[in-house]
C-alpha positions as CSV (number, residue, x, y, z in Angstrom):
1,M,159.9,99.7,62.3
2,H,161.3,97.3,65.0
3,D,161.0,98.5,68.5
4,T,164.8,98.0,69.9
5,R,163.8,99.5,73.3
6,S,164.6,97.2,76.5
7,T,161.4,96.2,78.3
8,M,160.6,94.8,81.7
9,R,157.5,92.9,82.8
10,L,155.1,93.6,85.9
11,T,152.3,91.5,87.1
12,F,149.0,92.8,88.4
13,K,147.0,90.7,91.0
14,Y,143.2,91.0,91.1
15,P,140.5,89.0,92.8
16,V,138.0,87.3,90.6
17,Y,134.5,86.1,91.5
18,P,133.3,83.1,89.3
19,T,129.9,81.9,89.8
20,K,129.3,78.6,90.9
21,A,129.0,76.9,87.6
22,Q,132.1,78.6,86.5
23,D,134.0,77.6,89.6
24,I,132.9,73.9,88.8
25,T,134.3,74.3,85.1
26,L,137.7,76.1,86.4
27,F,138.2,72.9,88.7
28,E,137.4,70.4,86.0
29,W,140.1,72.3,83.9
30,L,142.6,72.3,86.6
31,D,142.2,68.5,86.9
32,H,142.5,68.1,83.1
33,L,145.8,70.3,83.1
34,C,147.4,68.4,85.7
35,E,146.8,65.0,83.9
36,L,148.2,66.4,80.9
37,Q,151.3,67.7,82.7
38,N,151.9,64.3,84.1
39,S,151.4,62.6,80.7
40,A,153.9,64.9,79.0
41,R,156.1,63.9,82.0
42,H,155.5,60.2,81.5
43,D,156.0,60.4,77.8
44,R,159.5,62.2,78.1
45,K,160.6,59.8,80.9
46,V,159.5,56.5,78.9
47,A,161.3,57.8,75.7
48,W,164.5,58.3,77.6
49,E,164.4,55.2,79.5
50,T,163.5,52.8,76.6
51,E,165.2,54.6,73.5
52,G,167.4,57.2,75.0
53,E,165.9,60.1,73.2
54,R,164.7,63.3,74.5
55,V,161.2,64.5,73.7
56,F,160.9,68.1,72.6
57,L,158.0,70.7,73.2
58,N,157.3,70.5,69.5
59,D,156.8,66.9,69.4
60,Q,154.3,67.1,72.4
61,Q,152.5,70.2,70.6
62,K,151.9,67.8,67.6
63,K,150.4,65.3,69.9
64,L,148.2,67.7,71.6
65,T,146.9,68.7,68.1
66,V,145.8,65.1,67.2
67,A,144.4,64.6,70.6
68,R,142.1,67.7,70.3
69,E,140.7,66.3,67.0
70,K,140.1,62.9,68.4
71,Y,138.8,63.4,72.0
72,A,135.9,65.6,73.3
73,D,137.3,66.3,76.9
74,F,140.5,67.6,75.1
75,R,138.3,70.1,73.1
76,A,136.3,71.2,76.1
77,V,139.6,72.9,77.5
78,P,141.1,76.1,75.8
79,Q,144.0,75.0,73.7
80,D,146.0,78.2,74.9
81,M,145.8,76.8,78.5
82,Q,147.0,73.3,77.2
83,A,150.0,74.7,75.3
84,C,151.0,76.9,78.4
85,A,150.9,73.6,80.6
86,L,153.1,71.8,78.3
87,E,155.6,74.8,78.1
88,R,155.6,74.7,82.0
89,M,156.8,70.9,81.9
90,D,159.2,71.7,79.0
91,K,160.8,74.5,81.2
92,A,161.0,72.1,84.2
93,F,162.9,69.4,82.0
94,D,165.4,72.3,80.6
95,G,166.0,73.2,84.1
96,F,166.8,69.5,84.9
97,Y,169.2,69.0,82.2
98,R,171.0,72.5,82.9
99,R,171.7,71.2,86.4
100,C,172.8,67.9,85.2
101,K,175.1,69.8,82.9
102,N,176.4,71.9,85.6
103,G,176.9,69.2,88.0
104,A,174.7,70.7,90.7
105,A,174.5,68.5,93.8
106,K,170.5,68.4,93.6
107,K,169.3,67.6,89.9
108,G,165.8,68.1,90.6
109,Y,163.9,66.0,88.1
110,P,160.4,67.0,87.5
111,R,158.1,65.5,89.9
112,H,154.4,63.7,89.4
113,R,152.0,66.4,90.3
114,K,148.9,65.3,92.6
115,R,147.1,68.7,91.7
116,I,148.0,72.1,90.1
117,K,146.3,75.5,91.3
118,S,146.9,77.7,88.5
119,M,146.2,77.8,84.6
120,T,147.7,80.2,82.2
121,W,147.1,81.5,78.5
122,K,148.9,83.9,76.3
123,L,146.9,86.8,74.9
124,R,146.8,86.8,71.0
125,K,147.4,89.5,68.7
126,H,144.3,90.4,66.3
127,R,144.3,92.3,62.9
128,V,142.4,95.6,63.5
129,K,141.9,98.3,61.0
130,N,143.0,101.7,62.3
131,K,140.2,104.3,61.4
132,S,142.7,107.4,61.3
133,T,145.2,105.8,59.1
134,G,142.9,103.1,57.4
135,E,145.7,100.5,57.7
136,Y,145.6,97.2,59.4
137,E,147.4,96.8,62.7
138,R,148.2,93.7,64.9
139,V,146.9,94.5,68.3
140,R,146.6,92.4,71.3
141,Q,143.2,92.4,72.7
142,N,142.6,93.7,76.2
143,P,141.2,90.8,78.5
144,I,139.3,93.3,80.6
145,R,135.9,94.7,79.7
146,E,135.1,97.8,81.8
147,T,131.8,98.3,83.4
148,E,130.1,101.1,85.2
149,W,129.6,98.7,88.2
150,K,131.9,97.7,91.0
151,H,133.2,94.7,89.2
152,D,134.5,94.6,85.7
153,R,134.6,91.6,83.5
154,L,137.6,89.2,82.7
155,K,137.3,87.5,79.3
156,V,138.3,83.9,79.8
157,P,138.6,81.5,76.8
158,K,135.6,79.0,76.3
159,L,134.3,80.2,79.7
160,G,132.8,83.6,78.9
161,E,133.0,86.7,81.3
162,V,134.0,86.4,84.8
163,K,133.7,89.3,87.4
164,I,137.0,90.8,88.5
165,Y,137.8,93.7,90.9
166,M,140.1,96.2,89.3
167,H,141.4,97.9,92.2
168,R,144.2,99.5,90.2
169,P,144.5,100.2,86.3
170,L,146.6,98.0,84.4
171,E,149.8,99.6,83.0
172,G,151.6,98.7,79.7
173,D,150.6,95.8,77.2
174,P,149.0,92.9,78.6
175,K,150.9,89.5,77.6
176,E,149.3,86.8,79.5
177,V,146.7,86.0,82.2
178,T,146.9,83.3,85.0
179,L,144.2,82.1,87.2
180,V,145.5,81.1,90.5
181,K,143.2,79.1,93.2
182,K,144.0,80.1,96.8
183,A,142.5,79.4,100.1
184,S,140.8,82.8,100.1
185,G,139.4,82.5,96.4
186,W,140.5,82.9,92.8
187,Y,143.0,85.5,91.7
188,A,143.9,86.7,88.0
189,H,147.6,87.5,87.7
190,I,147.8,89.8,84.6
191,T,151.3,90.0,83.3
192,C,152.1,93.4,81.2
193,E,155.1,94.5,79.3
194,L,156.4,98.2,80.0
195,P,159.5,99.9,78.8
196,D,162.3,100.1,81.1
197,T,162.7,103.1,83.5
198,P,166.0,104.9,83.2
199,K,168.3,104.7,86.2
200,V,168.6,108.0,88.1
201,E,172.0,109.1,89.2
202,P,173.1,107.9,92.6
203,T,173.2,110.7,95.1
204,A,171.9,109.6,98.3
205,A,172.5,106.0,99.9
206,I,171.1,104.1,102.8
207,A,172.5,100.6,103.9
208,V,170.6,98.1,105.8
209,D,171.6,95.3,108.2
210,V,169.1,92.7,108.7
211,G,168.8,90.6,111.9
212,T,166.2,88.6,114.0
213,T,166.0,90.6,117.2
214,H,165.1,93.9,114.6
215,Y,164.2,93.1,111.4
216,L,166.7,95.6,110.0
217,T,168.8,98.5,111.2
218,T,169.9,101.4,108.7
219,S,173.2,103.2,108.4
220,E,171.5,106.1,110.0
221,G,170.7,104.2,113.0
222,E,167.1,103.6,112.8
223,K,165.7,100.2,113.6
224,E,162.6,98.4,112.4
225,D,161.1,95.9,114.7
226,N,160.5,92.3,113.7
227,P,156.7,91.5,113.7
228,K,157.6,87.7,113.9
229,W,154.1,86.8,111.9
230,Y,154.7,83.0,112.2
231,R,155.2,82.9,116.0
232,Q,152.2,85.5,116.5
233,A,150.1,82.9,114.4
234,E,151.7,79.9,116.2
235,G,148.8,79.5,118.8
236,L,146.0,79.4,116.6
237,L,148.1,77.1,114.1
238,R,148.4,74.5,116.6
239,K,144.7,74.5,117.3
240,H,143.7,74.2,113.7
241,A,146.1,71.3,113.2
242,K,144.8,69.6,116.4
243,D,141.4,69.9,115.3
244,L,142.2,68.7,111.8
245,S,143.9,65.5,113.3
246,R,140.6,64.6,115.0
247,K,138.7,64.5,111.7
248,K,137.8,61.4,110.0
249,L,139.7,61.1,106.6
250,G,137.5,62.0,103.5
251,S,134.8,63.7,105.5
252,N,133.2,66.8,104.8
253,R,134.2,68.2,108.2
254,R,137.7,67.2,107.4
255,K,137.8,69.3,104.3
256,K,136.3,72.3,106.2
257,Q,139.0,72.2,108.7
258,Q,141.6,71.8,105.9
259,Q,140.1,75.1,104.2
260,K,140.5,76.8,107.9
261,L,144.0,75.7,108.1
262,A,145.2,76.8,104.6
263,L,143.3,80.2,105.1
264,H,145.2,80.9,108.2
265,H,148.6,80.1,106.5
266,E,147.5,82.4,103.7
267,R,146.6,85.3,105.8
268,T,150.2,85.1,107.7
269,S,151.9,84.9,104.4
270,N,149.8,88.1,103.4
271,R,150.8,90.1,106.7
272,R,154.5,89.2,105.9
273,K,154.1,90.4,102.3
274,D,152.4,93.6,103.2
275,F,155.1,94.4,105.7
276,I,157.8,93.9,103.3
277,G,156.5,95.8,100.6
278,K,155.3,98.9,102.7
279,L,159.2,98.7,104.3
280,V,160.8,98.7,100.9
281,Y,158.8,101.5,99.7
282,K,159.5,103.4,102.9
283,L,163.2,102.8,102.5
284,Y,163.2,104.3,98.8
285,H,160.6,106.8,98.8
286,H,159.9,108.1,102.3
287,K,163.6,108.7,103.1
288,E,164.2,110.0,99.6
289,K,167.1,107.5,99.1
290,N,167.9,106.3,95.5
291,V,170.7,103.8,96.5
292,L,170.0,101.0,98.8
293,V,172.6,98.5,99.9
294,S,172.4,95.3,101.9
295,E,174.3,92.1,102.7
296,N,174.6,89.4,100.1
297,L,173.3,86.5,102.3
298,N,172.5,82.9,101.2
299,T,169.6,82.4,103.1
300,S,169.3,78.5,102.2
301,N,172.6,77.7,103.7
302,M,171.6,79.9,107.0
303,V,168.2,78.0,107.5
304,Q,170.3,74.8,108.3
305,N,171.1,76.3,111.5
306,K,168.5,74.5,114.0
307,H,168.5,77.2,116.6
308,L,167.8,80.1,114.1
309,S,165.9,78.2,110.9
310,K,162.5,79.2,112.4
311,S,163.4,82.8,112.9
312,I,165.2,83.2,109.5
313,S,162.3,81.6,107.6
314,D,159.7,83.9,109.2
315,A,161.8,87.0,108.4
316,S,161.8,86.0,104.8
317,W,165.0,88.0,104.0
318,A,165.2,86.4,100.4
319,T,161.7,88.1,99.8
320,F,162.9,91.3,101.2
321,F,166.1,91.3,98.8
322,K,164.0,90.3,95.8
323,W,161.5,93.2,96.3
324,C,164.1,95.5,97.0
325,A,165.8,94.7,93.5
326,D,162.4,94.6,91.8
327,I,161.1,98.0,93.2
328,A,164.6,99.5,92.2
329,E,164.3,98.1,88.5
330,R,160.8,99.4,88.2
331,D,161.4,102.9,89.5
332,G,164.8,103.6,88.1
333,L,166.8,103.1,91.4
334,H,169.8,101.3,92.6
335,F,170.0,98.3,94.7
336,H,173.3,96.7,95.6
337,Q,174.5,93.7,97.6
338,V,177.9,93.4,99.1
339,D,180.1,90.6,100.8
340,P,178.8,90.3,104.3
341,K,182.0,89.0,105.6
342,N,183.1,90.5,108.8
343,T,180.7,93.6,108.6
344,S,179.6,92.9,112.2
345,Q,183.3,91.9,113.6
346,T,184.9,95.4,112.2
347,C,184.9,98.9,113.5
348,S,183.2,101.3,111.4
349,S,185.5,103.9,112.9
350,C,189.1,102.9,112.6
351,G,188.7,99.8,110.3
352,K,190.3,97.4,112.8
353,K,188.7,93.8,113.1
354,S,187.8,92.7,116.6
355,V,190.5,90.6,118.4
356,K,187.6,88.5,119.7
357,K,185.0,87.0,117.8
358,L,181.6,88.5,118.8
359,S,178.8,86.1,119.5
360,L,175.2,86.7,118.6
361,G,174.6,87.6,122.2
362,I,176.9,90.6,122.3
363,R,174.6,93.5,120.9
364,T,177.1,96.2,121.4
365,F,180.3,96.6,119.3
366,D,183.3,98.0,121.7
367,C,186.6,98.9,119.8
368,S,189.6,97.9,121.8
369,F,191.6,100.1,119.4
370,C,190.0,103.4,119.2
371,G,187.2,103.2,121.9
372,N,184.2,103.4,119.7
373,S,181.0,102.0,121.1
374,L,178.2,101.3,118.9
375,D,175.3,99.1,118.5
376,R,176.3,96.0,116.9
377,D,173.7,96.3,113.8
378,H,174.3,99.9,113.3
379,N,178.1,99.3,113.1
380,A,177.6,96.7,110.4
381,A,175.1,98.8,108.5
382,I,177.9,101.5,108.5
383,N,180.5,98.9,107.4
384,I,178.0,97.6,104.3
385,L,177.7,101.2,103.2
386,F,181.5,101.8,103.2
387,R,182.1,98.7,100.9
388,A,179.3,100.1,98.5
389,A,181.1,103.6,98.6
390,A,184.5,101.7,97.7
391,A,182.6,99.9,94.6
392,F,181.2,103.4,93.7
393,R,184.5,105.1,93.5
394,G,185.8,102.1,91.5
395,E,182.8,103.0,88.9
396,R,181.5,99.5,89.3
397,W,178.8,97.8,91.7
398,V,180.2,94.3,91.9
399,T,181.1,91.9,94.6
400,P,183.6,90.9,96.4
401,L,184.7,94.3,97.5
402,Y,187.7,95.5,99.2
403,E,187.5,97.5,102.5
404,A,186.8,101.1,101.9
405,R,188.2,102.4,105.2
406,N,191.7,103.6,104.1
407,K,193.2,106.8,105.7
408,N,195.4,107.6,103.1
409,E,192.6,107.5,100.6
410,A,190.3,109.8,102.7
411,R,193.3,112.3,102.9
412,D,193.7,112.1,99.1
413,T,189.7,112.7,98.4
414,G,189.7,115.7,100.9
415,F,187.9,114.2,103.6
416,K,188.7,115.2,107.2
417,H,187.2,112.2,108.7
418,V,187.2,108.6,107.6
419,E,183.4,108.5,108.3
420,Q,182.7,110.7,105.6
421,L,183.9,108.1,102.9
422,F,180.3,106.7,103.0
423,L,178.5,110.1,102.0
424,F,177.7,109.5,98.3
425,D,177.1,113.0,97.5
426,A,180.6,114.0,98.2
427,V,181.8,110.9,96.2
428,T,179.9,111.7,93.4
429,S,181.3,115.2,93.3
430,S,184.9,114.4,93.9
431,S,184.5,112.0,91.0
432,L,183.5,114.0,88.3
């Protein structure tokens, strides 16, 4: 019977420890796959420039089969990795043609790669006899062999078993494995398929307003300090970059210094990801909220501001929003983004817009109509939650949203104060 249940994919990341001989082989495979991708790109480019025809994935896969029969260096690399490299190039060209069709300003033609740092292979299914029923079933082979020691073993095609540290168990059905080379070593990204988690009923919501002074401010008035990871690492980064500039090109000392610099960047990135992951988990689970609301910010446009570009990039709001959505999907919770227009220029108590536009230097919102005085970011977070409440009353979670502060609507719902509009518990009970 065909399983019609919707599924989601989770990727588990583990450190792997190849031997020196395995490490050399992996680097040779990376060079080969890089040349293969560039050859596939060149093949498509020449076919279009000379004959005006597109080359498809099927055509290049047939050429790969011929090359494997003819050349020994092609046979030395696993065919599954070569097929995934061709699929990666095909995906890049599909995106390019789609952007051309949609008339995007930046078409993004696939570029010639000097190096690649990852290799992927898909896990195939095998016919295995079920001992209880006696029937044959198609089962995907588990890439991990468990041992009694600290390190388990990862099965790599044509390479054998590589040490892997399984600090957490796999969940679901493994689909593909990607080996990634970083400055700190090799890592295995194992993608597994799991059934979707059903969404819970939205009963308790919290909104956040992100910023550069404080990383975020919640609608409950709590603030989270901004660690400013890049600015903390800037001093040592300057020293490493200065030392690198003094090394002779092509020397071993220069390669060692490049490794130091790359490792410093990776550690800064890891600190940022660790902070964001713990913060998202705290907002959902520690505060026992099942709805998280934020602004729908276009960070790619915001970084064009030369005065704020470094601070915005350092905060990595896009990663924060993406992880909020991913964890909500994984755990069956809700994440919604609303239109950020005038959220910091409007009073959360009376709903009137400030007569004078508030600059970023003004950190307190003083309403000239009702006399309400509130922290600027706290006021904006409440307005964000108001807009989400408006969408919830309309039984849809979409943007753009209309203003939720309507005194007549509040009286019709039975609320004494307009501030009660953002309480999802009351909204839920009144809509039933």
